[in-house]
N, C-alpha and C positions, 0 to 999 in steps of 0.2 A: 537569437533568432534572426534570420537574415525575412526582414519585411522590406514589398515592394509594391510600388505601383507604377502598374502597367496600363499606359494610354489606349484606350479604346478607339479600334479603327475597325475596315469592311472584315480586315482578316482575323482578325480574333473577336469578333463581335458575339460568336455562337458560343465562347467559352462564358464572355460576360454574361450570355441571355442564362447560360446552364446554372451558374452559380447563383446569379439573381434571383432567380426562380428556387431554386433548391431552397436558399438561406430564405428567402422571403417566405415559404410555405411552411420549411421549420418553426418561424418562431410567431405568423401572424394569422395560420388559417383562425384562428378563434375570432379573428374581428369578421368576420362573414360568414351570411345566411349559408347553409348549410355548408359551411367548413369552403364552400366556394369561392375563389379569390380572382375565379377568373375576369371581375373587373379591372380591378388593379392590374392586372397584370397586361390585357388587353391595353389599357392605356399606357401605360409605363414601361414594359418588357417580351416585345416581340421586336424581331427583325425590325420593322416598317417603323413605328415608335423610335429606336434610339435609332435608325440609320438617317431619319428627318430629324430627330438633334444633333446628332454629329455637326449635320452642316450648319448649326448655330454658333459662331465662335463662344459665343458667351455660355454653354454648355462646355462640360467638365467631364467625361466618361474614365473610370481607373478598374482594373482587376486588380483587387488585392492577390497579392502572393507572400506567404511564408517557405520559407524553403523551397521553394521555387515548384508549389503547389498551389494552384486556385485557390482561395478561402473564402473571398466577398468580395466585394463590388461597394463602391463609390463613386456619387453624383452631383458637382457642383453646380452651380450656376454665378456666374460673375453679372453683378449690378441689376437683379435682381430688381424688376419694377414694383411688387408688393413690397419691398424691400423699403423703400422711399424715404416712406417715413421714419426708419430706422438711421438710413444716411442711405444717398445716391453712389455710394460708393462702398456697396458692401457682398458679400458671397454668404450665398445662399448653400446653406448643403442638405441639400436633398436626401440623400440614401449613404447611410454606410450599414451594409447588410452584411452580416460574418454568417459563416452554415456554424452550425449549431457543435459542433464539434471542436470549433474553434474563437467561441465565444469565452468571457475569465481567464482569456490567456495573456491579458495585455497588448491583445491587436488594438481594440479601437482604442485605445489611449496613442499609443504608438500613432494610428490615422487619424485619431483628433489634433497630434503634434502634427502629421502634414498638412491637415486643412489651414489649422492655423499660420502654419511657417509658410505655408503656396499663401496666405491670403497678404501677408506681410511682406512677400515679395514681390505681390500685386499691387503693395500699396493701398488696403484697403483699410475702411476704419471698422467693418462690422461681422464680425461672419453669424449667420442667423440658421434655426431650423422649425419644424415644428417636430414636436415628439406627442405623444402618449399620455393624458393623465397618468394612468394605472404602468405600473410595469418596472424592472430594471432598467431603460431606457432614459426615465425621469429623473433616477438618483443619478445615474452615469452621467448626464450633460452637468449636473445642481455639483456636482463635486469637480466637476474640471471648471467651474467658474459660469457656467452658464446662467442668467437670470430669465426668472419667466418676466415674459413681457405684457403678455393677455393671452384669453382663452379663445377656442377655435374650432374646430370641426372639421373632422375628415367631408366629402363634398364627392363622396363616387356611391351607386346604386347597391343596394345590399348590406352596406354594413347592417351592423345591428346597432339597433339606436342605441345599446348600453354604454358601445367603444366608439363614440362618434364625436368625445372631448378629448381637445389635445389643447396644445400649451407651445403657443409661439415663443420662442427663447432666444435669446439672443449674448454674445458676448464681446467688448468693444477691443481690438487690436491693438 
């Protein structure tokens, strides 16, 4: 399996958004009132929101390619202010979203390896993330050495009350 992480720029932004929205909708519609993820997409997966974020040198966006096919997205933040309680020298894993047909093939593990190597190369102390309390992502991160730090909640409108609970997790690098 040939996996590549293509940095996002204005030329490939539409591809990033297409695979990001499709993968999000394939996995997370159950979180939303009327299965409508518009609040999330409007906040994080529009041309304008990603263009604005690309101006911030602390934001890193990638298209995940497997055998030259776009199969997912990755978004990271270097030295996120919210992570200062863990370390000022941190890497926040915002998003790993894979198309459903490419889940459970080892791409997520290879993506985590990429993230951890990037963190090491950038001399970061810790990688941290938020994940849902329920479902496969929690067991995936636990299996890869991430530890639960504290409870968190989705803070977007129209998330179903029963789906708001999350964990903040971290792994020392």
